[in-house]
C-alpha positions in Angstrom: 50.7 145.9 93.5 53.5 143.7 94.6 53.9 140.3 93.1 54.3 137.3 95.4 57.8 136.1 95.5 58.7 132.4 95.0 60.4 130.7 97.9 62.7 127.8 97.5 63.5 125.2 100.0 66.8 123.2 100.2 66.1 119.5 100.1 67.6 117.5 103.0 70.9 115.8 102.2 70.6 112.4 100.7 73.0 109.6 101.7 75.1 108.5 98.7 73.7 105.5 96.9 74.7 103.3 94.1 73.4 103.8 90.6 70.5 101.4 91.3 69.2 103.6 94.1 70.2 101.3 96.9 72.7 102.2 99.6 74.4 98.9 100.6 75.8 100.5 103.7 72.3 100.4 105.2 72.6 96.7 105.2 75.6 96.7 107.5 75.0 96.8 111.2 77.2 99.4 113.0 79.5 97.5 115.3 81.3 98.7 118.4 84.0 97.3 120.6 82.5 93.8 120.3 83.8 93.7 116.7 87.4 93.8 118.1 87.0 91.9 121.4 84.0 89.6 120.9 80.6 89.6 122.7 80.9 90.4 126.5 78.8 87.3 127.4 81.3 85.0 125.7 84.1 86.5 127.8 81.9 86.1 130.9 81.4 82.4 130.2 85.2 82.0 129.6 85.9 83.8 132.9 83.4 81.5 134.8 85.1 78.4 133.4 88.6 79.7 134.4 87.2 80.6 137.9 85.7 77.1 138.2 89.0 75.5 137.2 90.9 77.6 139.8 88.7 76.4 142.7 87.7 72.9 141.6 90.6 71.5 139.6 94.0 71.4 141.3 96.2 71.2 138.2 94.1 73.5 136.0 96.1 76.7 136.6 99.5 75.1 136.3 101.7 76.9 133.8 102.4 73.8 131.7 98.7 73.0 131.5 97.7 76.5 130.3 100.4 76.6 127.7 99.3 73.2 126.4 95.7 74.4 126.1 96.8 77.5 124.1 99.0 75.3 121.8 96.1 72.9 121.1 93.7 75.8 120.5 95.7 77.4 117.6 94.7 75.0 114.8 91.0 75.2 115.8 91.2 79.0 116.0 92.6 79.2 112.5 90.0 77.0 110.8 87.2 78.6 112.8 88.3 82.1 111.6 87.9 80.9 108.1 84.6 79.2 108.9 83.4 82.6 110.3 84.0 84.3 107.0 82.0 81.7 105.1 79.1 81.7 107.5 79.0 85.5 107.6 78.5 85.4 103.8 75.6 83.1 104.3 77.3 79.8 103.5 79.0 76.9 105.3 82.1 74.8 104.6 82.1 71.2 105.6 85.3 70.4 103.7 87.7 72.0 106.2 88.4 68.8 108.0 89.5 67.1 104.8 91.6 70.2 103.8 93.4 69.9 107.2 94.2 66.3 106.5 95.4 67.1 103.0 97.7 69.9 104.1 99.0 68.0 107.1 100.0 64.9 105.1 101.3 67.0 102.1 103.5 69.1 104.4 104.9 66.0 106.2 105.5 64.2 102.9 107.3 67.2 101.4 109.6 67.6 104.5 110.4 63.9 105.0 112.4 64.9 108.0 114.7 67.2 106.0 115.3 70.9 106.6 115.7 71.9 103.0 112.0 71.7 101.8 110.5 73.3 105.0 109.6 76.6 103.2 107.9 74.8 100.4 106.2 72.5 102.8 104.7 75.5 104.6 103.5 77.3 101.5 102.3 74.8 99.0 99.8 73.1 101.3 98.2 76.5 102.0 97.9 77.1 98.3 96.3 73.7 97.9 93.8 74.6 100.5 93.1 77.9 98.8 92.5 76.1 95.6 89.9 73.8 97.2 88.2 76.9 98.6 88.2 78.4 95.1 86.5 75.4 93.6 83.9 75.4 96.4 83.2 79.0 95.9 82.9 78.7 92.1 80.5 75.8 92.3 78.4 77.5 95.0 78.1 80.8 93.1 78.0 79.7 89.5 76.1 76.4 89.7 73.8 77.7 92.5 74.2 74.5 94.5 73.7 74.7 98.3 77.0 75.2 100.1 76.4 72.3 102.4 76.1 69.9 99.5 79.0 71.3 97.6 81.4 71.3 100.5 80.3 67.8 101.7 81.1 66.5 98.2 84.4 68.2 98.0 85.3 66.9 101.5 84.7 63.3 100.2 86.9 64.0 97.1 89.7 65.6 99.1 89.7 62.9 101.7 89.8 60.3 99.0 92.9 62.0 97.6 94.5 61.9 101.0 93.9 58.2 101.4 95.3 57.5 98.0 98.3 59.7 98.7 99.1 58.1 102.1 97.8 54.6 101.5 95.7 54.9 104.7 98.8 55.1 106.8 100.9 57.8 108.6 103.0 59.6 106.0 106.2 61.5 106.2 107.7 63.2 109.2 108.5 66.7 110.2 111.8 68.5 110.1 113.5 68.8 113.5 113.1 72.6 113.5 109.4 72.3 112.9 109.0 69.8 115.8 111.0 72.2 118.0 108.7 75.1 117.1 105.6 73.2 118.2 106.9 72.8 121.7 108.9 76.0 122.0 108.0 79.0 124.2 109.1 82.6 123.6 108.9 84.3 126.9 105.6 83.6 128.8 103.7 82.3 125.7 104.2 79.4 123.3 105.8 80.2 120.0 102.7 79.2 118.1 100.7 81.8 120.0 103.1 84.6 119.1 102.9 83.5 115.5 99.1 83.4 115.6 98.7 86.9 117.1 99.7 88.8 113.9 97.3 86.7 111.9 94.5 87.5 114.3 95.3 91.3 114.3 95.4 91.3 110.5 92.1 89.5 110.3 90.4 91.9 112.7 91.7 94.9 110.8 90.5 93.5 107.5 87.1 92.7 109.1 86.5 96.1 110.6 88.3 98.5 108.3 87.9 97.4 104.7 85.2 97.7 102.1 85.4 94.0 101.3 84.4 93.1 104.8 81.5 95.5 104.7 80.4 93.8 101.5 80.8 90.4 103.2 78.4 91.5 106.0 76.0 93.0 103.4 75.9 89.8 101.3 75.2 87.7 104.4 72.5 90.1 105.7 70.6 90.4 102.4 72.1 88.9 99.3 69.3 90.1 96.9 69.5 93.7 98.1 73.3 93.6 98.0 73.2 92.5 94.4 70.8 95.3 93.4 73.1 97.7 95.2 76.0 96.8 92.9 77.9 94.5 95.3 79.8 91.7 93.5 78.1 89.0 95.5 79.9 86.1 93.7 83.3 87.6 94.2 82.6 88.2 97.9 81.5 84.6 98.4 84.4 83.1 96.4 86.8 85.2 98.4 85.3 83.9 101.7 85.7 80.3 100.6 89.3 80.8 99.4 90.2 82.4 102.8 88.5 79.5 104.6 90.4 76.9 102.6 93.7 78.7 103.1 93.2 79.1 106.9 92.1 75.4 107.2 95.3 74.4 105.3 97.3 76.6 107.6 95.8 74.7 110.6 97.0 71.5 109.0 100.5 72.9 108.7 100.4 73.9 112.3 99.5 70.4 113.3 102.8 69.2 111.7 104.6 70.9 114.6 102.8 68.7 117.2 102.9 65.2 115.6 105.5 62.8 114.4 103.9 62.0 111.1 101.2 63.0 108.6 97.8 61.6 109.7 95.3 60.8 106.9 92.5 61.7 109.4 94.3 64.7 111.1 91.3 67.0 110.5 88.6 64.7 112.0 86.2 66.7 114.1 87.5 70.2 113.1 84.5 70.7 110.7 81.9 70.6 113.4 84.1 72.0 116.2 84.7 75.1 114.0 81.0 75.6 113.3 80.4 75.2 117.1 83.0 77.9 117.8 81.5 80.2 115.2 78.0 79.8 116.7 79.1 80.1 120.3 81.1 83.2 119.4 77.9 85.1 118.3 77.9 84.7 114.5 74.4 83.9 113.1 74.2 80.8 110.9 72.1 82.7 108.4 75.0 85.2 108.0 75.4 88.9 108.2 76.1 89.3 111.9 79.0 88.2 114.1 82.8 88.3 113.8 86.2 86.7 114.2 86.9 88.0 117.7 83.9 86.2 119.2 84.9 83.0 117.4 88.4 83.1 118.8 87.2 83.6 122.3 84.7 80.7 121.8 87.6 78.5 120.7 89.4 79.3 124.0 86.3 78.6 125.9 85.8 75.2 124.2 89.5 74.3 124.7 89.4 75.1 128.4 86.1 73.1 128.7 87.7 70.1 127.1 90.8 70.5 129.3 88.8 70.8 132.5 86.7 67.7 131.7 89.9 65.7 130.8 91.5 66.7 134.1 88.4 65.8 135.9 88.3 62.3 134.3 84.9 63.0 132.6 84.1 60.3 130.1 84.0 61.1 126.4 80.2 60.5 126.3 79.6 63.3 128.9 82.1 65.5 127.2 80.2 65.3 123.9 76.9 65.9 125.8 78.3 69.0 127.5 79.6 70.5 124.2 76.3 69.7 122.5 74.4 71.6 125.3 76.8 74.5 125.0 76.2 74.8 121.2 72.4 74.4 121.6 72.3 77.1 124.2 74.3 79.4 121.9 72.0 78.8 119.0 68.9 79.5 121.1 70.5 82.7 122.5 71.4 83.8 119.0 67.8 83.2 117.8 66.5 85.3 120.7 68.9 88.1 120.0 68.0 88.0 116.3 64.3 88.4 117.2 65.2 91.5 119.2 62.3 91.1 121.7 63.2 94.2 123.7 63.1 96.5 120.7 59.8 95.0 119.6 58.4 95.5 123.0 59.5 99.2 123.1 58.1 99.8 119.7 54.7 98.4 120.6 54.7 100.3 123.9 55.3 103.5 122.0 52.5 102.8 119.6 50.1 102.2 122.6 51.1 105.4 124.3 50.5 107.3 121.0 47.1 105.8 120.6 46.1 106.6 124.2 47.5 110.1 124.2 
């Protein structure tokens, strides 16, 4: 009599996971071309604005007007990129406006119109901004205080330091080479745009091709699961705040190329404008989804909207109203996308078809 033979089956391959049994990569949404270029609908709105300006505003497409808009957009683009990183991690940074004022006045005071200290005046303010971001990140992560409260308090402290440093008045002046850089053009584009492009490319590469960026999205998507998966949540958040502070300080340094003296309130408005750009660019305020590319396109959109209304002699009241409506529409659209109504409808339809089959 033959004895039955035992059969063995090969188990299906299991995705690699951490020691805790979680795979943090499941927390990260796979992103396509939009991660490099931004959401298509943001480009569509920008195109509509440009088209409206072409037909309705005579001076809108003049070369000097377009280059002026691009120059003015660079500081906001820089600070909004940093704000994007913090919001992706699930936080927010209200101190960016004060950091811009700090770096602007510090750089102006160090230069004092002389060429010798220019290099130090470009680097030290950025380090100061990174230090403010480090403090913000440490307090948020170690003391477990809400980011809004922490950065609001640090904004008040930094702004107070600026007032004490400048005595509430314009302070210092830029070196001649710095002023020339702010209004120079290299070929068809302003010099500041050429200097910004490598920063943007580097940021996009880091966002889409590094493990740290995947951890950033994971932390913003589900902090508790990321922690269980072995992701160093505190380090990720602190790094985001440091980058945000450094980029905000860089924006303040860029402003030195456009003004004749350090302004104690140079950063006024950049806090909320940066958050508006982040939201309009498709980044969710709760974190975990979005990106730098959409933010930069949104900055261009906001800059051209401001320019179009200024050329049309629209009052500041209506300008504020229009920007508020744009932000509100973006928040509502983001909430609808987050709910994924089409996917929910398809799933329910499939369940009904299975039940009736």
